[in-house]
C-alpha positions as CSV (number, residue, x, y, z in Angstrom):
1,M,-115.7,-23.8,31.5
2,I,-116.7,-20.2,31.8
3,Q,-114.3,-17.5,30.7
4,Q,-114.4,-13.8,31.5
5,L,-112.9,-10.8,29.8
6,R,-112.5,-7.7,31.8
7,I,-111.5,-4.4,30.2
8,Y,-110.4,-1.4,32.3
9,E,-109.6,2.0,31.0
10,I,-106.4,3.2,32.6
11,F,-105.5,6.9,32.9
12,E,-101.9,7.9,32.6
13,K,-101.8,10.0,35.8
14,N,-102.7,6.9,37.9
15,K,-101.4,4.0,35.8
16,A,-98.7,3.0,38.3
17,A,-101.2,3.0,41.2
18,F,-103.7,1.0,39.1
19,H,-101.2,-1.7,38.3
20,A,-100.0,-1.9,41.9
21,R,-103.5,-2.2,43.3
22,F,-104.6,-4.8,40.7
23,R,-101.4,-6.8,41.3
24,D,-101.4,-6.6,45.1
25,H,-105.2,-6.8,45.8
26,A,-107.6,-7.5,43.0
27,A,-105.7,-10.4,41.3
28,R,-105.0,-12.0,44.7
29,I,-108.7,-11.8,45.7
30,M,-109.8,-13.2,42.3
31,R,-107.5,-16.2,42.7
32,T,-108.0,-17.0,46.4
33,R,-111.6,-16.0,47.1
34,Y,-113.2,-16.8,43.7
35,G,-110.9,-19.4,42.3
36,F,-110.1,-17.5,39.1
37,Q,-107.3,-18.8,37.0
38,I,-105.8,-15.6,35.4
39,V,-104.7,-16.7,31.9
40,A,-103.3,-13.4,30.6
41,M,-103.1,-9.7,31.2
42,W,-102.0,-7.1,28.8
43,E,-102.2,-3.4,28.1
44,T,-102.8,-1.6,24.8
45,K,-102.8,2.0,23.9
46,S,-104.7,3.8,21.1
47,G,-104.1,7.5,20.7
48,D,-104.2,9.0,24.2
49,R,-106.3,6.1,25.8
50,S,-104.9,3.0,27.5
51,W,-106.8,-0.2,28.2
């Protein structure tokens, strides 16, 4: 089994758009086209940066 960890830096001014696009497009493509099984998604904040 191969696992992949992806880390994206999210900027506050477009956080909502990022989440919507990931949910509606990227995650769907990962599942259907590439057969990914998404195990978990989370967001963390440190100072003024979000990942």
